[in-house]
Structure formats: structure tokens, C-alpha cells
C-alpha positions, -999 to 999 in steps of 0.1 A, spaced: -83 12 -153 -47 35 -153 -14 21 -154 16 37 -140 48 32 -144 83 34 -131 116 20 -145 138 34 -116 173 9 -119 179 -22 -141 196 -40 -120 173 -67 -106 152 -71 -141 124 -72 -119 85 -62 -119 66 -52 -94 27 -43 -94 20 -22 -65 -21 -21 -58 -38 -11 -27 -71 3 -5 -86 -21 -22 -117 -17 4 -135 -49 -1 -165 -50 12 -190 -76 -5 -194 -94 -37 -200 -63 -56 -168 -54 -61 -162 -87 -79 -167 -69 -117 -139 -42 -104 -114 -71 -95 -117 -90 -123 -106 -63 -144 -77 -64 -123 -74 -92 -122 -72 -97 -165 -50 -67 -166 -23 -83 -145 -23 -111 -165 -15 -91 -196 15 -76 -168 32 -103 -161 49 -94 -130 72 -113 -111 53 -99 -74 22 -84 -66 25 -59 -34 -9 -50 -20 0 -18 4 -24 -23 29 -64 -18 31 -69 -46 14 -107 -49 40 -127 -19 42 -132 -27 80 -138 -64 90 -173 -65 88 -168 -77 54 -197 -99 45 -186 -120 19 -153 -131 31 -152 -160 7 -149 -141 -24 -125 -117 -11 -102 -152 -10 -109 -169 -45 -97 -133 -55 -67 -130 -38 -63 -168 -47 -62 -162 -82 -38 -131 -80 -12 -164 -68 -19 -179 -93 -4 -151 -119 24 -146 -89 39 -140 -55 13 -119 -35 30 -102 -8 -1 -83 16 12 -54 41 -14 -41 72 -31 -9 61 -56 12 90 -85 1 76 -80 -31 80 -79 -24 122 -111 -24 146 -135 1 143 -141 -4 183 -117 20 194 -113 -5 228 -99 -27 206 -66 -9 199 -43 -22 174 -68 -59 167 -75 -67 128 -89 -100 116 -56 -121 121 -84 -150 113 -89 -141 74 -46 -127 71 -40 -161 83 -61 -181 57 -48 -157 31 -19 -162 41 -17 -202 34 -28 -197 2 1 -209 -20 21 -185 -31 8 -157 -6 23 -136 23 13 -119 48 42 -90 57 32 -84 96 57 -62 109 75 -91 89 98 -95 58 108 -126 29 139 -124 8 134 -140 -24 152 -133 -58 182 -118 -37 150 -93 -28 137 -86 5 101 -75 9 96 -65 48 56 -48 60 56 -19 85 22 -21 102 19 5 117 -4 2 153 -41 20 149 -21 43 176 -1 64 150 -32 68 121 -58 78 155 -29 99 168 -29 117 132 0 100 122 26 119 149 58 122 137 82 108 168 55 79 171 71 63 135 105 71 143 104 54 179 87 21 162 104 18 129 140 27 152 127 2 175 112 -23 147 133 -20 120 172 -6 133 187 -23 108 177 -44 76 194 -77 58 220 -65 30 204 -68 -7 176 -43 -21 152 -38 2 119 -33 -1 97 -18 28 55 -18 19 40 13 42 11 23 41 11 57 41 36 81 27 26 111 54 54 106 76 82 83 61 84 99 23 96 127 40 134 136 37 139 150 74 118 120 89 140 93 65 172 110 77 166 101 115 153 57 105 181 41 117 176 16 90 175 44 67 207 38 44 201 -2 39 167 7 24 159 7 -18 125 12 -24 98 22 -7 58 17 -17 26 36 0 -11 40 -7 -36 53 17 -35 95 1 -64 80 -26 -44 110 -46 -57 141 -23 -88 129 -37 -74 144 -70 -85 145 -105 -60 128 -130 -58 164 -151 -50 179 -124 -20 157 -108 3 173 -135 -6 212 -121 -5 198 -81 30 178 -86 25 151 -59 0 177 -37 -42 169 -32 -64 186 -34 -76 172 6 -55 145 23 -72 119 51 -52 138 77 -75 164 62 -50 185 48 -56 208 23 -30 216 -7 -7 183 11 21 169 1 28 131 -8 -2 123 -22 6 106 -55 35 100 -75 77 95 -70 104 110 -51 136 102 -44 166 105 -22 196 97 -31 194 57 -32 156 59 -18 129 59 -40 95 67 -19 68 55 -44 32 60 -39 -6 47 -52 -32 63 -54 -55 30 -46 -82 17 -67 -111 22 -49 -110 66 -42 -130 62 -13 -141 47 11 -179 31 4 -193 44 36 -176 80 22 -202 107 21 -181 119 -9 -181 85 -25 -204 100 -52 -178 112 -65 -154 88 -75 -169 78 -110 -144 108 -120 -109 89 -104 -94 60 -131 -82 34 -101 -46 27 -107 -21 -2 -118 10 9 -112 43 -5 -129 81 -15 -110 102 -21 -127 141 -27 -111 
């Protein structure tokens, strides 16, 4: 388990733990989840942000185990959950459908909030969950589609420190895309995952400087796979994730070469 630390401001004196791409599928993951819980207990964060792909697909066998794990996290601090592409139904006829019953159960847990194109204000900080439609991922993350979706749903954000949870950084981490968002002047911090570090080994990261060997979009040496980016007053932080590859991925044998990443952010 690798711990990554970022200190981006000392204004609010708050600590965030960022998790992404857990890809929960059954109780065989309980050992890893217990490791994560024990590590976060030592960190003592003010907030835990789960930035999408909490589940691997809608057919997980042990929802009870997942719910219990979120309950344990919620005993540590407020848990904020955003929606990723793996939350969606794999049947293409059911576009934009995900297991709302499961996520409603999670949202009813004390100290847990699911942010489905929604926000919560706490300690003068706004946490916003950007849930991009499944069609966006199916269309290989089109720039115009992202810009239109954000401008139609989040043209203006509340005053204060605005933290946007957006599963994929592939477009939103680009300066030329951020410049076209109506709310760009209101965003303080963007938290992402999705890229699985571009399947880049840890020792390569200093050499590749944010690029990955191959991205989920099938790009060789694609950008914005991990790390931190700064554009004037906007910081973008990309987690390498907890599970590097889906359990069904033909490259899953390479998982043993990667470390799960827990990101600590001090603001």
C-alpha cells in the first residue's frame, strides 16, 4: 500500500483521503479492504472521498460486505462517494442505468453521502460529484460532450472552496478543456481516478511524469494518468487507484507488480 501526500494550501487546515477504483466484486477482497481501513484510521482524515468505480459491475455477489466496509469507513470520518463508469449496467440497452438501490442504501448510512450530480457543503467546503453519463465513456470521452454536460449542469458553483469529484481526468484535466467550462473560476480542486496509472510501474513514474504505458482509452503514453497538475488556482489530483485492473481483465496477472495507492491531501 503506497501513501501519496499532497499539500496544496493551508487555508482550511483539513485532511482528505482520496480513494479510487476499488472495483469491489466479492468478499475475497475483505483482506485488502481491512488493510485500507486500518491505514486510514492511522491517517485520521476529516473526509474520505471515493472517486468512482467503487464496484466492478452491477453483478457483485456480496453487497453486504461492501455496505459493511463503507460503514467502517464512516466511523472514521465523512465518506463522499462519486459515480464512475463501472457503476453502470453493462447491458448497452440500459444506458445511464446503475444500481441506485445499492447506492441509496450506502447514502442512508450515517456519515455517508453519495454525490450523483449533487453537492454537499460542510466546513465551508463544497464537495461536488460529477456523474458523467455512460454515453460519454462509450464515446471514448469526447471533449465537446464533457464541456456541454458540465456547462448544462454546473454552469455556476456556490461561493467557497469547491472540490469537484470527477471519476475520469482524461478531458477535465486538460487546460484547454477547463478554460471552456463556465464554472472554471469557481473550481478549487478536482479529484480523479479511472486511469489506473496507465498501467505504469511505480519506478517508471518519475521518468514518465504523468504519462502511462497504456490508458483506458487505449492510448500509448497517454497523459494525465496520475499525480498533480496546477492551472492558476485549480489543482487536479489523479489517484492511481486501489485495484489496478478489473478482475475480468486479461492483464490481471500483472496486478502483483503494482501497489494500491491511498492519497492524502491537506488543504
